[in-house]
C-alpha positions as CSV (number, residue, x, y, z in Angstrom):
1,M,68.9,110.5,95.1
2,S,70.8,107.2,95.8
3,N,71.9,107.1,92.1
4,R,74.2,110.1,92.9
5,F,76.0,107.9,95.4
6,T,76.3,104.8,93.2
7,N,76.4,105.8,89.5
8,H,80.1,107.0,89.4
9,P,81.5,104.2,91.6
10,A,79.6,101.6,89.5
11,A,81.1,103.2,86.4
12,V,84.6,102.4,87.7
13,N,83.6,98.9,88.9
14,E,83.6,99.8,92.6
15,T,81.0,99.9,95.4
16,Y,80.3,103.1,97.2
17,F,82.6,102.1,100.1
18,E,85.3,100.8,97.9
19,H,85.3,104.1,96.0
20,M,85.4,106.0,99.2
21,G,88.5,104.1,100.3
22,V,90.2,104.7,97.0
23,A,89.3,108.4,97.1
24,F,90.6,108.8,100.6
25,S,93.8,107.0,99.6
26,F,94.3,109.4,96.7
27,G,93.5,112.4,98.9
28,S,96.0,111.4,101.6
29,R,98.7,110.7,99.0
30,M,98.0,114.2,97.4
31,L,98.2,115.8,100.9
32,L,101.6,114.2,101.6
33,G,102.8,115.2,98.1
34,S,101.7,118.8,98.7
35,L,103.4,119.0,102.1
36,G,106.5,117.7,100.4
37,C,106.2,120.6,97.9
38,F,105.8,123.1,100.6
39,V,108.9,121.7,102.4
40,H,110.8,121.8,99.2
41,G,109.8,125.5,98.7
42,L,111.2,126.4,102.1
43,F,114.2,124.1,102.0
44,P,115.2,123.5,98.3
45,W,117.6,120.6,99.2
46,M,114.8,118.6,100.8
47,C,111.9,116.6,99.1
48,L,113.5,117.1,95.7
49,T,111.1,114.8,93.8
50,K,108.2,114.2,96.3
51,G,105.6,116.3,94.3
52,S,106.5,114.8,90.9
53,D,106.8,111.3,92.3
54,T,103.3,111.6,93.9
55,V,101.8,112.9,90.6
56,R,103.4,110.2,88.6
57,S,102.3,107.5,91.0
58,L,98.7,108.7,91.2
59,H,98.5,109.1,87.4
60,H,99.7,105.5,87.0
61,R,97.1,104.2,89.5
62,M,94.2,106.3,88.1
63,V,94.7,106.4,84.4
64,T,97.0,103.6,83.4
65,H,95.3,100.9,85.5
66,R,91.7,102.2,85.3
67,V,89.0,99.6,84.8
68,T,85.8,101.0,83.6
69,K,82.6,99.4,82.4
70,P,82.0,99.8,78.7
71,A,79.6,102.5,77.7
72,P,76.2,101.1,76.9
73,S,75.7,101.0,73.1
74,P,73.2,103.6,71.9
75,E,69.8,102.2,70.9
76,I,69.3,102.2,67.2
77,I,66.1,103.8,66.3
78,A,64.5,102.4,63.2
79,A,63.5,104.9,60.6
80,E,59.9,104.5,59.6
């Protein structure tokens, strides 16, 4: 059961609590970006780029600067 809490964070070189902090950081940024989109929907002259800026920033943090552990190489099974 503990593997469920540690496998994914370990795959991205983080501890459980580091991963929790990063996830909370992303979630709060997404929440603010979504609120900006709602404000923009009601008042089109406000928050003109908040949603797209948030998406771009989070993509940069998550994908462009992602550090993952290399996948383990598959075992070679010798043919008999």
